[in-house]
Biopython code that builds the backbone (N, CA, C, O; Angstrom):
import numpy as np
from Bio.PDB.StructureBuilder import StructureBuilder

atoms = [
    (1, "UNK", "N", (20.829, 6.319, 3.467)),
    (1, "UNK", "CA", (20.281, 5.492, 2.411)),
    (1, "UNK", "C", (19.650, 4.234, 2.995)),
    (1, "UNK", "O", (18.504, 3.910, 2.687)),
    (2, "UNK", "N", (20.401, 3.524, 3.842)),
    (2, "UNK", "CA", (19.870, 2.298, 4.423)),
    (2, "UNK", "C", (18.647, 2.584, 5.284)),
    (2, "UNK", "O", (17.691, 1.809, 5.294)),
    (3, "UNK", "N", (18.681, 3.703, 6.009)),
    (3, "UNK", "CA", (17.551, 4.064, 6.854)),
    (3, "UNK", "C", (16.296, 4.279, 6.012)),
    (3, "UNK", "O", (15.211, 3.844, 6.398)),
    (4, "UNK", "N", (16.434, 4.937, 4.881)),
    (4, "UNK", "CA", (15.294, 5.181, 4.003)),
    (4, "UNK", "C", (14.718, 3.866, 3.484)),
    (4, "UNK", "O", (13.499, 3.704, 3.418)),
    (5, "UNK", "N", (15.573, 2.946, 3.124)),
    (5, "UNK", "CA", (15.111, 1.638, 2.644)),
    (5, "UNK", "C", (14.392, 0.891, 3.758)),
    (5, "UNK", "O", (13.333, 0.306, 3.530)),
    (6, "UNK", "N", (14.957, 0.906, 4.956)),
    (6, "UNK", "CA", (14.314, 0.246, 6.103)),
    (6, "UNK", "C", (12.959, 0.885, 6.379)),
    (6, "UNK", "O", (11.983, 0.183, 6.641)),
    (7, "UNK", "N", (12.896, 2.214, 6.321)),
    (7, "UNK", "CA", (11.627, 2.906, 6.552)),
    (7, "UNK", "C", (10.583, 2.507, 5.513)),
    (7, "UNK", "O", (9.413, 2.323, 5.850)),
    (8, "UNK", "N", (10.993, 2.374, 4.263)),
    (8, "UNK", "CA", (10.052, 1.990, 3.208)),
    (8, "UNK", "C", (9.566, 0.558, 3.404)),
    (8, "UNK", "O", (8.391, 0.268, 3.179)),
    (9, "UNK", "N", (10.456, -0.335, 3.819)),
    (9, "UNK", "CA", (10.058, -1.725, 4.070)),
    (9, "UNK", "C", (9.074, -1.778, 5.233)),
    (9, "UNK", "O", (8.044, -2.446, 5.148)),
    (10, "UNK", "N", (9.388, -1.077, 6.314)),
    (10, "UNK", "CA", (8.497, -1.061, 7.481)),
    (10, "UNK", "C", (7.146, -0.467, 7.100)),
    (10, "UNK", "O", (6.108, -1.006, 7.481)),
    (11, "UNK", "N", (7.144, 0.630, 6.356)),
    (11, "UNK", "CA", (5.894, 1.262, 5.936)),
    (11, "UNK", "C", (5.051, 0.297, 5.095)),
    (11, "UNK", "O", (3.834, 0.232, 5.269)),
    (12, "UNK", "N", (5.679, -0.444, 4.197)),
    (12, "UNK", "CA", (4.927, -1.382, 3.373)),
    (12, "UNK", "C", (4.428, -2.572, 4.187)),
    (12, "UNK", "O", (3.384, -3.138, 3.863)),
    (13, "UNK", "N", (5.143, -2.957, 5.224)),
    (13, "UNK", "CA", (4.627, -3.986, 6.136)),
    (13, "UNK", "C", (3.401, -3.464, 6.879)),
    (13, "UNK", "O", (2.447, -4.206, 7.116)),
    (14, "UNK", "N", (3.432, -2.192, 7.240)),
    (14, "UNK", "CA", (2.269, -1.586, 7.900)),
    (14, "UNK", "C", (1.081, -1.544, 6.946)),
    (14, "UNK", "O", (-0.033, -1.894, 7.334)),
    (15, "UNK", "N", (1.305, -1.119, 5.697)),
    (15, "UNK", "CA", (0.191, -1.043, 4.747)),
    (15, "UNK", "C", (-0.341, -2.437, 4.415)),
    (15, "UNK", "O", (-1.543, -2.612, 4.215)),
    (16, "UNK", "N", (0.547, -3.424, 4.356)),
    (16, "UNK", "CA", (0.125, -4.818, 4.177)),
    (16, "UNK", "C", (-0.781, -5.227, 5.338)),
    (16, "UNK", "O", (-1.841, -5.820, 5.135)),
    (17, "UNK", "N", (-0.350, -4.904, 6.549)),
    (17, "UNK", "CA", (-1.122, -5.247, 7.744)),
    (17, "UNK", "C", (-2.477, -4.551, 7.756)),
    (17, "UNK", "O", (-3.469, -5.124, 8.206)),
    (18, "UNK", "N", (-2.517, -3.319, 7.263)),
    (18, "UNK", "CA", (-3.784, -2.590, 7.215)),
    (18, "UNK", "C", (-4.813, -3.336, 6.373)),
    (18, "UNK", "O", (-5.996, -3.360, 6.713)),
    (19, "UNK", "N", (-4.370, -3.940, 5.284)),
    (19, "UNK", "CA", (-5.293, -4.709, 4.445)),
    (19, "UNK", "C", (-5.824, -5.921, 5.207)),
    (19, "UNK", "O", (-7.012, -6.237, 5.128)),
    (20, "UNK", "N", (-4.946, -6.597, 5.943)),
    (20, "UNK", "CA", (-5.372, -7.749, 6.728)),
    (20, "UNK", "C", (-6.307, -7.355, 7.852)),
    (20, "UNK", "O", (-7.298, -8.038, 8.111)),
    (21, "UNK", "N", (-5.998, -6.257, 8.520)),
    (21, "UNK", "CA", (-6.851, -5.774, 9.614)),
    (21, "UNK", "C", (-8.226, -5.405, 9.082)),
    (21, "UNK", "O", (-9.240, -5.754, 9.686)),
    (22, "UNK", "N", (-8.269, -4.698, 7.950)),
    (22, "UNK", "CA", (-9.558, -4.298, 7.389)),
    (22, "UNK", "C", (-10.370, -5.513, 6.957)),
    (22, "UNK", "O", (-11.586, -5.541, 7.144)),
    (23, "UNK", "N", (-9.718, -6.507, 6.386)),
    (23, "UNK", "CA", (-10.421, -7.734, 5.987)),
    (23, "UNK", "C", (-10.993, -8.434, 7.222)),
    (23, "UNK", "O", (-12.134, -8.896, 7.205)),
    (24, "UNK", "N", (-10.198, -8.509, 8.290)),
    (24, "UNK", "CA", (-10.655, -9.137, 9.535)),
    (24, "UNK", "C", (-11.848, -8.373, 10.115)),
    (24, "UNK", "O", (-12.828, -8.974, 10.554)),
    (25, "UNK", "N", (-11.752, -7.048, 10.110)),
    (25, "UNK", "CA", (-12.857, -6.237, 10.625)),
    (25, "UNK", "C", (-14.104, -6.407, 9.778)),
    (25, "UNK", "O", (-15.216, -6.397, 10.307)),
    (26, "UNK", "N", (-13.941, -6.561, 8.484)),
    (26, "UNK", "CA", (-15.092, -6.760, 7.597)),
    (26, "UNK", "C", (-15.810, -8.057, 7.944)),
    (26, "UNK", "O", (-17.040, -8.104, 7.973)),
    (27, "UNK", "N", (-15.045, -9.105, 8.205)),
    (27, "UNK", "CA", (-15.643, -10.399, 8.552)),
    (27, "UNK", "C", (-16.355, -10.354, 9.899)),
    (27, "UNK", "O", (-17.358, -11.039, 10.099)),
    (28, "UNK", "N", (-15.834, -9.545, 10.821)),
    (28, "UNK", "CA", (-16.391, -9.471, 12.179)),
    (28, "UNK", "C", (-17.423, -8.361, 12.323)),
    (28, "UNK", "O", (-17.925, -8.120, 13.421)),
    (29, "UNK", "N", (-17.744, -7.686, 11.227)),
    (29, "UNK", "CA", (-18.704, -6.584, 11.226)),
    (29, "UNK", "C", (-18.321, -5.502, 12.236)),
    (29, "UNK", "O", (-19.163, -5.003, 12.981)),
    (30, "UNK", "N", (-17.035, -5.152, 12.246)),
    (30, "UNK", "CA", (-16.510, -4.110, 13.129)),
    (30, "UNK", "C", (-16.182, -2.873, 12.299)),
    (30, "UNK", "O", (-16.168, -2.935, 11.070)),
    (31, "UNK", "N", (-15.916, -1.745, 12.971)),
    (31, "UNK", "CA", (-15.555, -0.528, 12.220)),
    (31, "UNK", "C", (-14.345, -0.773, 11.315)),
    (31, "UNK", "O", (-13.373, -1.425, 11.697)),
    (32, "UNK", "N", (-14.441, -0.231, 10.117)),
    (32, "UNK", "CA", (-13.455, -0.512, 9.075)),
    (32, "UNK", "C", (-12.503, 0.644, 8.874)),
    (32, "UNK", "O", (-12.746, 1.758, 9.338)),
    (33, "UNK", "N", (-11.413, 0.366, 8.174)),
    (33, "UNK", "CA", (-10.496, 1.409, 7.724)),
    (33, "UNK", "C", (-11.121, 2.018, 6.470)),
    (33, "UNK", "O", (-11.538, 1.293, 5.567)),
    (34, "UNK", "N", (-11.183, 3.331, 6.418)),
    (34, "UNK", "CA", (-11.816, 3.992, 5.272)),
    (34, "UNK", "C", (-11.094, 3.650, 3.974)),
    (34, "UNK", "O", (-9.869, 3.526, 3.940)),
    (35, "UNK", "N", (-11.871, 3.500, 2.914)),
    (35, "UNK", "CA", (-11.282, 3.238, 1.600)),
    (35, "UNK", "C", (-10.349, 4.373, 1.202)),
    (35, "UNK", "O", (-9.297, 4.142, 0.606)),
    (36, "UNK", "N", (-10.737, 5.588, 1.531)),
    (36, "UNK", "CA", (-9.910, 6.756, 1.224)),
    (36, "UNK", "C", (-8.535, 6.622, 1.887)),
    (36, "UNK", "O", (-7.514, 6.947, 1.280)),
    (37, "UNK", "N", (-8.517, 6.147, 3.119)),
    (37, "UNK", "CA", (-7.257, 5.964, 3.843)),
    (37, "UNK", "C", (-6.395, 4.918, 3.154)),
    (37, "UNK", "O", (-5.187, 5.107, 3.010)),
    (38, "UNK", "N", (-7.001, 3.822, 2.729)),
    (38, "UNK", "CA", (-6.244, 2.768, 2.054)),
    (38, "UNK", "C", (-5.639, 3.270, 0.741)),
    (38, "UNK", "O", (-4.516, 2.908, 0.390)),
    (39, "UNK", "N", (-6.378, 4.089, 0.034)),
    (39, "UNK", "CA", (-5.855, 4.641, -1.219)),
    (39, "UNK", "C", (-4.738, 5.649, -0.934)),
    (39, "UNK", "O", (-3.737, 5.679, -1.650)),
    (40, "UNK", "N", (-4.902, 6.465, 0.095)),
    (40, "UNK", "CA", (-3.860, 7.442, 0.446)),
    (40, "UNK", "C", (-2.563, 6.734, 0.812)),
    (40, "UNK", "O", (-1.497, 7.125, 0.338)),
    (41, "UNK", "N", (-2.634, 5.694, 1.649)),
    (41, "UNK", "CA", (-1.393, 5.007, 2.040)),
    (41, "UNK", "C", (-0.772, 4.280, 0.849)),
    (41, "UNK", "O", (0.442, 4.080, 0.804)),
    (42, "UNK", "N", (-1.600, 3.889, -0.110)),
    (42, "UNK", "CA", (-1.076, 3.271, -1.330)),
    (42, "UNK", "C", (-0.172, 4.251, -2.068)),
    (42, "UNK", "O", (0.941, 3.905, -2.465)),
    (43, "UNK", "N", (-0.660, 5.481, -2.247)),
    (43, "UNK", "CA", (0.119, 6.481, -2.981)),
    (43, "UNK", "C", (1.226, 7.102, -2.137)),
    (43, "UNK", "O", (2.133, 7.734, -2.679)),
    (44, "UNK", "N", (1.166, 6.933, -0.826)),
    (44, "UNK", "CA", (2.204, 7.464, 0.076)),
    (44, "UNK", "C", (3.289, 6.413, 0.283)),
    (44, "UNK", "O", (3.680, 6.121, 1.412)),
    (45, "UNK", "N", (3.764, 5.854, -0.817)),
    (45, "UNK", "CA", (4.865, 4.881, -0.840)),
    (45, "UNK", "C", (4.498, 3.538, -0.214)),
    (45, "UNK", "O", (5.380, 2.805, 0.234)),
    (46, "UNK", "N", (3.209, 3.209, -0.178)),
    (46, "UNK", "CA", (2.797, 1.931, 0.383)),
    (46, "UNK", "C", (2.127, 1.012, -0.617)),
    (46, "UNK", "O", (1.402, 0.098, -0.225)),
    (47, "UNK", "N", (2.355, 1.235, -1.898)),
    (47, "UNK", "CA", (1.657, 0.486, -2.939)),
    (47, "UNK", "C", (1.993, -0.999, -2.931)),
    (47, "UNK", "O", (1.117, -1.833, -3.160)),
    (48, "UNK", "N", (3.229, -1.331, -2.675)),
    (48, "UNK", "CA", (3.599, -2.754, -2.659)),
    (48, "UNK", "C", (2.874, -3.458, -1.516)),
    (48, "UNK", "O", (2.320, -4.542, -1.704)),
    (49, "UNK", "N", (2.875, -2.850, -0.341)),
    (49, "UNK", "CA", (2.213, -3.454, 0.814)),
    (49, "UNK", "C", (0.720, -3.628, 0.622)),
    (49, "UNK", "O", (0.175, -4.686, 0.934)),
    (50, "UNK", "N", (0.044, -2.594, 0.107)),
    (50, "UNK", "CA", (-1.398, -2.717, -0.087)),
    (50, "UNK", "C", (-1.729, -3.685, -1.221)),
    (50, "UNK", "O", (-2.706, -4.428, -1.130)),
    (51, "UNK", "N", (-0.938, -3.683, -2.271)),
    (51, "UNK", "CA", (-1.193, -4.598, -3.392)),
    (51, "UNK", "C", (-0.990, -6.053, -2.986)),
    (51, "UNK", "O", (-1.815, -6.911, -3.302)),
    (52, "UNK", "N", (0.102, -6.329, -2.289)),
    (52, "UNK", "CA", (0.350, -7.700, -1.825)),
    (52, "UNK", "C", (-0.698, -8.084, -0.785)),
    (52, "UNK", "O", (-1.187, -9.214, -0.782)),
    (53, "UNK", "N", (-1.042, -7.148, 0.098)),
    (53, "UNK", "CA", (-2.075, -7.417, 1.099)),
    (53, "UNK", "C", (-3.416, -7.732, 0.461)),
    (53, "UNK", "O", (-4.123, -8.631, 0.914)),
    (54, "UNK", "N", (-3.772, -7.003, -0.585)),
    (54, "UNK", "CA", (-5.029, -7.267, -1.285)),
    (54, "UNK", "C", (-5.033, -8.673, -1.870)),
    (54, "UNK", "O", (-6.043, -9.374, -1.809)),
    (55, "UNK", "N", (-3.906, -9.082, -2.434)),
    (55, "UNK", "CA", (-3.815, -10.421, -3.033)),
    (55, "UNK", "C", (-3.832, -11.513, -1.963)),
    (55, "UNK", "O", (-4.537, -12.512, -2.105)),
    (56, "UNK", "N", (-3.064, -11.326, -0.904)),
    (56, "UNK", "CA", (-2.962, -12.351, 0.143)),
    (56, "UNK", "C", (-4.283, -12.515, 0.888)),
    (56, "UNK", "O", (-4.730, -13.634, 1.142)),
    (57, "UNK", "N", (-4.906, -11.381, 1.237)),
    (57, "UNK", "CA", (-6.129, -11.436, 2.038)),
    (57, "UNK", "C", (-7.393, -11.462, 1.178)),
    (57, "UNK", "O", (-8.502, -11.499, 1.711)),
    (58, "UNK", "N", (-7.234, -11.443, -0.152)),
    (58, "UNK", "CA", (-8.381, -11.408, -1.075)),
    (58, "UNK", "C", (-9.324, -10.276, -0.673)),
    (58, "UNK", "O", (-10.526, -10.471, -0.491)),
    (59, "UNK", "N", (-8.740, -9.096, -0.543)),
    (59, "UNK", "CA", (-9.485, -7.950, -0.024)),
    (59, "UNK", "C", (-9.414, -6.790, -1.009)),
    (59, "UNK", "O", (-8.338, -6.421, -1.479)),
    (60, "UNK", "N", (-10.559, -6.231, -1.308)),
    (60, "UNK", "CA", (-10.685, -5.084, -2.214)),
    (60, "UNK", "C", (-10.280, -5.426, -3.645)),
    (60, "UNK", "O", (-9.958, -4.532, -4.428)),
    (61, "UNK", "N", (-10.292, -6.699, -3.987)),
    (61, "UNK", "CA", (-9.855, -7.100, -5.324)),
    (61, "UNK", "C", (-10.954, -6.952, -6.372)),
    (61, "UNK", "O", (-10.666, -6.947, -7.568)),
    (62, "UNK", "N", (-12.199, -6.833, -5.943)),
    (62, "UNK", "CA", (-13.302, -6.712, -6.891)),
    (62, "UNK", "C", (-13.692, -5.260, -7.167)),
    (62, "UNK", "O", (-14.370, -4.972, -8.154)),
    (63, "UNK", "N", (-13.266, -4.358, -6.303)),
    (63, "UNK", "CA", (-13.652, -2.955, -6.455)),
    (63, "UNK", "C", (-12.776, -2.280, -7.504)),
    (63, "UNK", "O", (-11.548, -2.331, -7.434)),
    (64, "UNK", "N", (-13.420, -1.654, -8.469)),
    (64, "UNK", "CA", (-12.713, -1.027, -9.581)),
    (64, "UNK", "C", (-11.713, 0.021, -9.106)),
    (64, "UNK", "O", (-10.591, 0.082, -9.609)),
    (65, "UNK", "N", (-12.115, 0.847, -8.135)),
    (65, "UNK", "CA", (-11.200, 1.913, -7.715)),
    (65, "UNK", "C", (-9.905, 1.361, -7.139)),
    (65, "UNK", "O", (-8.865, 2.013, -7.231)),
    (66, "UNK", "N", (-9.948, 0.172, -6.547)),
    (66, "UNK", "CA", (-8.734, -0.439, -6.020)),
    (66, "UNK", "C", (-7.975, -1.187, -7.110)),
    (66, "UNK", "O", (-6.744, -1.186, -7.119)),
    (67, "UNK", "N", (-8.692, -1.822, -8.021)),
    (67, "UNK", "CA", (-8.017, -2.506, -9.132)),
    (67, "UNK", "C", (-7.256, -1.510, -9.997)),
    (67, "UNK", "O", (-6.270, -1.869, -10.641)),
    (68, "UNK", "N", (-7.709, -0.264, -10.012)),
    (68, "UNK", "CA", (-7.029, 0.781, -10.777)),
    (68, "UNK", "C", (-5.960, 1.472, -9.928)),
    (68, "UNK", "O", (-4.845, 1.701, -10.397)),
    (69, "UNK", "N", (-6.299, 1.803, -8.683)),
    (69, "UNK", "CA", (-5.366, 2.597, -7.870)),
    (69, "UNK", "C", (-4.129, 1.819, -7.445)),
    (69, "UNK", "O", (-3.059, 2.413, -7.317)),
    (70, "UNK", "N", (-4.235, 0.506, -7.220)),
    (70, "UNK", "CA", (-3.052, -0.252, -6.801)),
    (70, "UNK", "C", (-1.968, -0.260, -7.882)),
    (70, "UNK", "O", (-0.817, 0.047, -7.570)),
    (71, "UNK", "N", (-2.280, -0.596, -9.136)),
    (71, "UNK", "CA", (-1.228, -0.550, -10.167)),
    (71, "UNK", "C", (-0.698, 0.865, -10.420)),
    (71, "UNK", "O", (0.500, 1.052, -10.631)),
    (72, "UNK", "N", (-1.591, 1.857, -10.398)),
    (72, "UNK", "CA", (-1.129, 3.235, -10.578)),
    (72, "UNK", "C", (-0.234, 3.629, -9.410)),
    (72, "UNK", "O", (0.778, 4.306, -9.596)),
    (73, "UNK", "N", (-0.606, 3.207, -8.211)),
    (73, "UNK", "CA", (0.215, 3.490, -7.034)),
    (73, "UNK", "C", (1.600, 2.886, -7.153)),
    (73, "UNK", "O", (2.589, 3.515, -6.776)),
    (74, "UNK", "N", (1.679, 1.679, -7.672)),
    (74, "UNK", "CA", (2.988, 1.041, -7.855)),
    (74, "UNK", "C", (3.830, 1.835, -8.857)),
    (74, "UNK", "O", (5.028, 2.030, -8.647)),
    (75, "UNK", "N", (3.206, 2.288, -9.937)),
    (75, "UNK", "CA", (3.930, 3.086, -10.932)),
    (75, "UNK", "C", (4.411, 4.402, -10.320)),
    (75, "UNK", "O", (5.558, 4.800, -10.526)),
    (76, "UNK", "N", (3.545, 5.072, -9.573)),
    (76, "UNK", "CA", (3.924, 6.334, -8.926)),
    (76, "UNK", "C", (5.046, 6.093, -7.920)),
    (76, "UNK", "O", (6.023, 6.841, -7.886)),
    (77, "UNK", "N", (4.906, 5.051, -7.101)),
    (77, "UNK", "CA", (5.942, 4.727, -6.112)),
    (77, "UNK", "C", (7.267, 4.424, -6.800)),
    (77, "UNK", "O", (8.318, 4.871, -6.343)),
    (78, "UNK", "N", (7.225, 3.670, -7.894)),
    (78, "UNK", "CA", (8.450, 3.340, -8.629)),
    (78, "UNK", "C", (9.088, 4.600, -9.209)),
    (78, "UNK", "O", (10.312, 4.733, -9.211)),
    (79, "UNK", "N", (8.264, 5.523, -9.700)),
    (79, "UNK", "CA", (8.791, 6.777, -10.246)),
    (79, "UNK", "C", (9.465, 7.607, -9.154)),
    (79, "UNK", "O", (10.510, 8.213, -9.389)),
    (80, "UNK", "N", (8.873, 7.634, -7.972)),
    (80, "UNK", "CA", (9.475, 8.373, -6.855)),
    (80, "UNK", "C", (10.807, 7.738, -6.464)),
    (80, "UNK", "O", (11.796, 8.440, -6.253)),
    (81, "UNK", "N", (10.829, 6.415, -6.369)),
    (81, "UNK", "CA", (12.069, 5.714, -6.017)),
    (81, "UNK", "C", (13.138, 5.970, -7.079)),
    (81, "UNK", "O", (14.300, 6.209, -6.749)),
    (82, "UNK", "N", (12.749, 5.919, -8.341)),
    (82, "UNK", "CA", (13.685, 6.201, -9.428)),
    (82, "UNK", "C", (14.232, 7.626, -9.308)),
    (82, "UNK", "O", (15.432, 7.853, -9.465)),
    (83, "UNK", "N", (13.343, 8.578, -9.029)),
    (83, "UNK", "CA", (13.774, 9.963, -8.861)),
    (83, "UNK", "C", (14.740, 10.125, -7.702)),
    (83, "UNK", "O", (15.738, 10.837, -7.816)),
    (84, "UNK", "N", (14.450, 9.467, -6.585)),
    (84, "UNK", "CA", (15.355, 9.521, -5.431)),
    (84, "UNK", "C", (16.700, 8.894, -5.769)),
    (84, "UNK", "O", (17.749, 9.378, -5.342)),
    (85, "UNK", "N", (16.657, 7.816, -6.536)),
    (85, "UNK", "CA", (17.890, 7.152, -6.953)),
    (85, "UNK", "C", (18.710, 8.067, -7.869)),
    (85, "UNK", "O", (19.926, 8.179, -7.714)),
    (86, "UNK", "N", (18.042, 8.713, -8.815)),
    (86, "UNK", "CA", (18.738, 9.614, -9.745)),
    (86, "UNK", "C", (19.349, 10.816, -9.027)),
    (86, "UNK", "O", (20.373, 11.349, -9.453)),
    (87, "UNK", "N", (18.714, 11.232, -7.943)),
    (87, "UNK", "CA", (19.231, 12.359, -7.161)),
    (87, "UNK", "C", (20.254, 11.914, -6.117)),
    (87, "UNK", "O", (20.700, 12.706, -5.287)),
    (88, "UNK", "N", (20.615, 10.634, -6.177)),
    (88, "UNK", "CA", (21.580, 10.044, -5.236)),
    (88, "UNK", "C", (21.129, 10.144, -3.784)),
    (88, "UNK", "O", (21.953, 10.232, -2.874)),
    (89, "UNK", "N", (19.815, 10.129, -3.572)),
    (89, "UNK", "CA", (19.287, 10.131, -2.209)),
    (89, "UNK", "C", (19.246, 8.705, -1.676)),
    (89, "UNK", "O", (19.448, 8.465, -0.486)),
    (90, "UNK", "N", (18.981, 7.760, -2.582)),
    (90, "UNK", "CA", (19.065, 6.339, -2.191)),
    (90, "UNK", "C", (19.993, 5.615, -3.139)),
    (90, "UNK", "O", (20.208, 4.411, -2.994)),
]
sb = StructureBuilder()
sb.init_structure("model")
sb.init_model(0)
sb.init_chain("A")
sb.init_seg("    ")
for serial, (resi, resn, name, xyz) in enumerate(atoms, 1):
    if name == "N":
        sb.init_residue(resn, " ", resi, " ")
    sb.init_atom(name, np.array(xyz, "f"), 0.0, 1.0, " ", f" {name:<3s}", serial, name[0])
structure = sb.get_structure()
């Protein structure tokens, strides 16, 4: 149980960092992280990290697909966590 929680925290720190890295690359006109990748990691239990990263780094906040996918990702992630909790996995 504790390992799963630690893994989720680490994963969300990684997804948070991905938002910062992509914002930095955007400013420096360097190769970017694909939007598709950012959305995938959001739904792969990284919604908190990407949502907080978007707010902190002011990144992807104007794009409709991200304004929609981040809240939906949080709902999906919460449902998965609830399901794991109900199954006594966490």
